[in-house]
Residue frames relative to the residue before (quaternion, step in Angstrom):
aa qw qx qy qz dx dy dz
M 1.0000 0.0000 0.0000 0.0000 0.00 0.00 0.00
G 0.4232 -0.7263 0.4953 0.2192 3.53 -0.99 0.89
K 0.2439 -0.7282 0.6106 0.1936 3.50 -1.35 0.07
I 0.3559 -0.7215 0.5556 0.2098 3.55 -1.20 0.57
A 0.0686 -0.7804 0.6214 -0.0092 3.54 -0.82 1.13
V 0.1734 -0.8032 0.5680 0.0472 3.56 -0.62 1.20
H 0.1314 -0.7569 0.6382 0.0500 3.55 -1.05 0.92
E 0.0686 0.7991 -0.5915 0.0826 3.58 -0.71 1.09
F 0.2736 -0.6653 0.6629 0.2077 3.50 -1.28 0.62
M 0.0954 0.8090 -0.5739 0.0841 3.59 -0.83 0.93
T 0.4877 -0.6359 0.5164 0.3018 3.52 -1.33 0.40
L 0.6921 -0.4536 0.3472 0.4412 3.57 -1.27 0.13
D 0.7244 0.3955 -0.2498 0.5064 3.59 1.09 -0.61
G 0.6639 -0.5983 0.2727 0.3561 3.56 1.19 0.59
V 0.4584 0.6886 -0.4542 0.3308 3.61 1.24 0.10
I 0.1108 -0.7913 0.6002 0.0366 3.56 -0.97 0.97
E 0.4960 0.7000 -0.3990 0.3237 3.57 1.27 -0.31
A 0.8739 -0.0378 0.0178 0.4843 3.56 -1.14 0.82
P 0.0131 0.8765 -0.4811 0.0046 3.61 0.60 1.09
T 0.1869 0.7799 -0.5692 0.1810 3.59 0.87 0.91
W 0.5226 0.6376 -0.4010 0.3994 3.59 1.26 -0.33
T 0.5478 0.6131 -0.4038 0.4013 3.62 1.20 -0.30
F 0.5636 0.6361 -0.3764 0.3688 3.60 1.18 -0.54
D 0.6099 0.5655 -0.3476 0.4329 3.60 1.22 -0.40
Y 0.6991 0.4258 -0.2501 0.5171 3.58 1.29 -0.15
P 0.4750 -0.6675 0.4784 0.3162 3.59 -0.87 0.87
F 0.4211 -0.6997 0.5208 0.2487 3.55 -1.04 0.84
D 0.2809 -0.7759 0.5498 0.1296 3.55 -0.49 1.24
P 0.5107 -0.6571 0.4539 0.3185 3.64 -0.82 0.90
K 0.6100 0.5464 -0.3564 0.4498 3.61 1.10 -0.62
M 0.6055 0.5335 -0.3454 0.4789 3.57 1.13 -0.63
G 0.6411 0.5201 -0.3136 0.4692 3.57 1.00 -0.82
E 0.6279 0.5294 -0.3282 0.4667 3.58 1.06 -0.75
A 0.6486 0.5148 -0.3204 0.4601 3.59 0.97 -0.82
I 0.6703 0.4750 -0.2956 0.4875 3.58 0.92 -0.89
G 0.6480 0.5219 -0.3099 0.4601 3.57 0.98 -0.86
G 0.6350 0.5292 -0.3252 0.4593 3.57 1.03 -0.73
L 0.6498 0.5030 -0.3092 0.4788 3.55 1.02 -0.80
M 0.6660 0.4865 -0.3016 0.4783 3.58 0.91 -0.88
G 0.6914 0.5167 -0.2825 0.4184 3.55 0.86 -1.00
S 0.6961 0.4413 -0.2750 0.4951 3.58 1.15 -0.51
S 0.5998 0.5892 -0.3456 0.4168 3.59 1.29 -0.04
R 0.3671 -0.7448 0.5278 0.1786 3.54 -1.21 0.64
A 0.7993 0.0702 -0.0064 0.5968 3.59 1.21 -0.47
L 0.3358 -0.7123 0.5885 0.1832 3.51 -1.37 0.32
L 0.1057 -0.7759 0.6209 0.0346 3.57 -0.93 0.96
L 0.0162 0.8254 -0.5585 0.0810 3.56 -0.69 1.13
G 0.4240 -0.6243 0.5814 0.3041 3.50 -1.31 0.43
R 0.7089 -0.4887 0.3033 0.4081 3.58 -1.23 0.40
R 0.6887 0.4853 -0.3093 0.4411 3.61 0.74 -0.96
T 0.6605 0.4845 -0.3151 0.4793 3.59 0.93 -0.82
Y 0.6096 0.5391 -0.3495 0.4644 3.59 1.01 -0.78
E 0.6919 0.4856 -0.2848 0.4520 3.60 0.85 -0.95
E 0.6513 0.4712 -0.3149 0.5045 3.61 1.18 -0.43
F 0.7036 0.4888 -0.2667 0.4415 3.57 0.91 -0.93
A 0.6258 0.5921 -0.3574 0.3605 3.60 0.83 -0.95
P 0.7390 0.3821 -0.2738 0.4826 3.66 0.64 -0.89
A 0.6478 0.5331 -0.3251 0.4364 3.60 1.06 -0.68
W 0.7629 0.3850 -0.2081 0.4758 3.59 0.85 -0.93
S 0.6252 0.5903 -0.3634 0.3587 3.62 0.90 -0.80
A 0.6961 0.4555 -0.2729 0.4831 3.60 1.14 -0.52
K 0.5941 0.5960 -0.3633 0.3998 3.62 1.23 -0.24
T 0.2590 -0.7347 0.6084 0.1516 3.51 -1.24 0.65
A 0.6737 -0.4818 0.3684 0.4222 3.56 -1.30 0.22
E 0.6139 0.5489 -0.3516 0.4453 3.60 1.11 -0.62
E 0.6836 0.4760 -0.2779 0.4785 3.58 1.08 -0.73
D 0.7891 -0.0483 0.0791 0.6073 3.57 1.03 -0.82
P 0.4263 -0.7340 0.4605 0.2597 3.61 -0.61 1.06
G 0.6240 0.5465 -0.3444 0.4397 3.62 1.21 -0.30
A 0.4679 0.7233 -0.4218 0.2826 3.60 1.25 -0.33
P 0.6543 0.5028 -0.3600 0.4353 3.68 0.78 -0.75
F 0.6512 0.4977 -0.3288 0.4692 3.60 0.93 -0.81
M 0.6939 0.4893 -0.2875 0.4431 3.57 0.79 -1.03
N 0.7482 0.4203 -0.2283 0.4597 3.60 0.91 -0.83
D 0.7704 0.4010 -0.2021 0.4525 3.59 0.94 -0.80
S 0.5992 0.5913 -0.3636 0.3988 3.61 1.12 -0.54
P 0.5571 -0.5485 0.4792 0.3990 3.57 -1.22 0.38
K 0.1258 -0.7842 0.6063 0.0403 3.54 -0.97 0.94
Y 0.1246 -0.7774 0.6151 0.0411 3.56 -0.94 0.96
V 0.1482 -0.8117 0.5644 0.0263 3.55 -0.69 1.16
V 0.2273 -0.7591 0.5991 0.1148 3.54 -0.78 1.08
S 0.2855 0.7477 -0.5478 0.2436 3.56 -0.55 1.22
A 0.3390 -0.7234 0.5676 0.1990 3.53 -1.07 0.82
T 0.7484 0.4153 -0.2103 0.4725 3.59 1.20 -0.40
L 0.6227 0.5507 -0.3482 0.4332 3.59 1.07 -0.63
Q 0.2731 -0.7922 0.5296 0.1317 3.57 -0.77 1.05
S 0.7981 0.0192 0.0043 0.6022 3.57 1.08 -0.66
A 0.2049 -0.7560 0.6121 0.1085 3.51 -1.30 0.47
D 0.2429 -0.8374 0.4818 0.0869 3.56 -0.42 1.26
W 0.5211 0.6310 -0.4258 0.3860 3.60 1.18 -0.35
N 0.6630 -0.5610 0.3355 0.3648 3.57 -0.92 0.98
N 0.8684 0.0480 -0.0755 0.4877 3.59 -0.96 1.01
S 0.4539 0.6874 -0.4510 0.3436 3.61 1.09 0.67
T 0.0767 -0.7746 0.6277 0.0105 3.53 -1.12 0.85
V 0.3047 -0.7170 0.5948 0.1981 3.58 -0.94 0.87
V 0.2332 -0.8047 0.5344 0.1123 3.59 -0.67 1.10
G 0.5753 -0.5928 0.3733 0.4222 3.59 1.28 -0.11
A 0.7681 -0.3335 0.2673 0.4768 3.52 -1.34 -0.24
Y 0.6296 -0.5498 0.3890 0.3872 3.55 -1.19 0.54
S 0.1816 0.7228 -0.6611 0.0869 3.49 -1.13 0.82
A 0.5337 -0.6382 0.4508 0.3233 3.54 -0.95 0.91
E 0.6305 0.5460 -0.3371 0.4368 3.59 1.02 -0.77
A 0.6480 0.5130 -0.3235 0.4607 3.60 0.97 -0.81
I 0.6593 0.4899 -0.3113 0.4780 3.60 0.99 -0.78
R 0.6254 0.5198 -0.3389 0.4730 3.61 0.99 -0.75
S 0.6396 0.5266 -0.3176 0.4613 3.58 0.98 -0.85
L 0.6351 0.5202 -0.3183 0.4740 3.58 1.01 -0.82
K 0.6489 0.5080 -0.3117 0.4730 3.59 0.97 -0.87
D 0.6484 0.5194 -0.3151 0.4588 3.60 1.05 -0.73
R 0.7065 0.4794 -0.2583 0.4520 3.59 1.04 -0.78
I 0.7330 0.4014 -0.2275 0.4998 3.60 1.05 -0.70
D 0.2400 -0.7668 0.5844 0.1135 3.52 -0.73 1.12
G 0.7185 0.3525 -0.2863 0.5268 3.55 -0.10 1.27
T 0.7136 -0.4585 0.3363 0.4092 3.52 -1.36 -0.21
I 0.2120 -0.7183 0.6514 0.1216 3.51 -1.15 0.84
Y 0.2543 -0.8053 0.5276 0.0918 3.56 -0.53 1.26
V 0.0481 -0.7727 0.6329 0.0094 3.57 -0.98 0.92
S 0.0240 -0.7756 0.6307 -0.0062 3.57 -0.88 0.99
G 0.8055 0.1383 -0.1262 0.5623 3.57 -0.87 0.91
S 0.5577 0.6602 -0.3920 0.3153 3.56 -0.81 -1.09
G 0.0007 -0.8792 0.4763 -0.0104 3.56 0.96 0.94
T 0.6659 0.4942 -0.3180 0.4597 3.60 0.84 -0.90
L 0.6567 0.5043 -0.2971 0.4756 3.57 0.95 -0.91
V 0.6726 0.5012 -0.3056 0.4506 3.59 0.84 -0.94
R 0.6411 0.5160 -0.3341 0.4595 3.61 0.92 -0.82
A 0.6488 0.5056 -0.3190 0.4708 3.61 0.97 -0.81
M 0.6787 0.4828 -0.2996 0.4653 3.60 0.92 -0.87
L 0.6127 0.5297 -0.3496 0.4709 3.59 1.06 -0.67
A 0.6562 0.5153 -0.3069 0.4580 3.58 0.93 -0.90
D 0.7346 0.3993 -0.2221 0.5017 3.59 1.09 -0.70
G 0.5030 -0.6949 0.4021 0.3200 3.60 1.26 0.20
L 0.4485 0.7267 -0.4185 0.3093 3.58 1.13 0.61
V 0.5999 0.5567 -0.3615 0.4466 3.61 1.23 -0.19
D 0.2522 -0.7973 0.5379 0.1065 3.56 -0.77 1.09
E 0.7903 0.0480 -0.0238 0.6103 3.59 1.17 -0.57
L 0.1541 -0.7455 0.6427 0.0860 3.53 -1.12 0.83
H 0.0864 -0.7704 0.6313 0.0227 3.57 -0.69 1.13
L 0.0241 -0.8338 0.5492 -0.0504 3.55 -0.08 1.33
F 0.1491 -0.7484 0.6428 0.0674 3.54 -0.82 1.08
V 0.1132 -0.8374 0.5347 0.0039 3.55 -0.14 1.35
F 0.2277 -0.7873 0.5664 0.0867 3.54 -0.65 1.23
P 0.4816 -0.7227 0.4272 0.2515 3.59 -0.94 0.91
L 0.5689 0.5301 -0.4456 0.4436 3.55 0.47 1.24
T 0.2460 -0.7227 0.6163 0.1932 3.53 -1.31 0.29
L 0.2734 -0.7676 0.5594 0.1524 3.55 -1.14 0.66
G 0.4118 -0.7451 0.4462 0.2761 3.58 1.17 -0.40
A 0.7944 0.0248 -0.0038 0.6068 3.58 1.17 -0.45
G 0.4936 0.6363 -0.5014 0.3162 3.52 -1.24 0.50
Q 0.6555 -0.5086 0.3840 0.4053 3.52 -1.29 0.32
R 0.1985 -0.7987 0.5629 0.0759 3.53 -0.80 1.06
L 0.6143 -0.5541 0.4132 0.3806 3.54 -1.22 0.49
F 0.7708 0.2016 -0.1139 0.5935 3.57 0.91 -0.91
A 0.2465 -0.8034 0.5311 0.1080 3.55 -0.33 1.29
D 0.6023 -0.5306 0.4486 0.3930 3.54 -1.25 0.49
G 0.8010 0.2958 -0.2225 0.4705 3.55 -1.03 0.80
G 0.4801 0.6619 -0.4470 0.3629 3.58 1.25 0.02
P 0.6196 -0.5554 0.3875 0.3967 3.58 -1.20 0.35
P 0.4958 -0.6431 0.4789 0.3336 3.59 -1.03 0.65
A 0.0180 0.7794 -0.6259 0.0227 3.55 -1.17 0.61
K 0.2573 -0.7380 0.6017 0.1646 3.54 -1.24 0.52
F 0.1244 -0.7864 0.6039 0.0368 3.51 -1.10 0.81
A 0.3020 -0.7192 0.5956 0.1917 3.52 -1.25 0.52
L 0.4376 -0.6858 0.5178 0.2647 3.55 -0.95 0.90
A 0.1878 -0.8096 0.5515 0.0716 3.57 -0.72 1.11
E 0.8005 -0.0920 0.1128 0.5814 3.58 1.04 -0.75
T 0.0541 -0.7739 0.6286 0.0544 3.57 -1.24 0.53
E 0.0279 0.7611 -0.6480 0.0029 3.50 -1.30 0.45
A 0.2025 -0.7713 0.5939 0.1068 3.57 -0.95 0.92
Y 0.2358 -0.7707 0.5811 0.1133 3.55 -1.12 0.76
N 0.6640 -0.5387 0.3526 0.3803 3.57 -1.20 0.55
S 0.6239 0.5603 -0.3321 0.4319 3.60 1.15 -0.53
G 0.5577 -0.5869 0.3982 0.4311 3.58 1.27 -0.30
V 0.5018 0.6250 -0.4284 0.4172 3.58 1.29 -0.07
V 0.1405 -0.7662 0.6235 0.0667 3.53 -1.10 0.80
R 0.2091 -0.7406 0.6229 0.1403 3.57 -1.01 0.87
A 0.0175 -0.7702 0.6372 -0.0206 3.53 -0.86 1.04
T 0.1439 -0.7823 0.6030 0.0607 3.54 -0.79 1.06
Y 0.0717 -0.8063 0.5868 -0.0191 3.53 -0.80 1.11
Q 0.1361 -0.7355 0.6559 0.1016 3.50 -1.30 0.54
P 0.5954 -0.5551 0.4141 0.4074 3.61 -1.11 0.54
S 0.4830 -0.6561 0.4968 0.2990 3.57 -1.03 0.80
E 0.6699 -0.5131 0.3596 0.3984 3.54 -1.23 0.50
G 0.7108 0.4717 -0.2687 0.4473 3.59 1.00 -0.73
T 0.4653 0.6873 -0.4483 0.3319 3.60 1.26 -0.05
V 0.3603 -0.7369 0.5358 0.2004 3.53 -0.85 1.02
R 0.2263 -0.7565 0.6017 0.1204 3.57 -0.88 0.96
V 0.3839 -0.7292 0.5217 0.2207 3.56 -0.82 1.03
């Protein structure tokens, strides 16, 4: 059975929307190693429609020489959750249809290994609410925006997480990896 590992860039106040604000911080090679380790241990990629539409043109043209993550992003099986997208042209992409917890559970049952999710805020919030996320890899940037789409929306179900790992970078970014606590109820 597979597991879902989510990677998000976020601000101190929890904003994940349009992370162009990350450009103000130098990219620490250790941060790249952490992201590369997560990608390298994954067997598939799960994306929401908007993230897929942003990633497909950006990654499909990249080579391993340009970005070491390109082989994973381009060659791995990709599953796109969308109620509107009819086809997905990026190499090895499959549209799974509208979000349903059962469809995601089925995907986890079929894939032996980690399913990597980057961005895809709407999808991630739904999976968190349904208890489908096994690991949260949060890269927290030292700024607040005061407004924007947050990872945990107001009115969402409460959940508890256990800290699994942390790492701080010279830029002030902190990576915190969380797993659902033993007492977390899975729907």
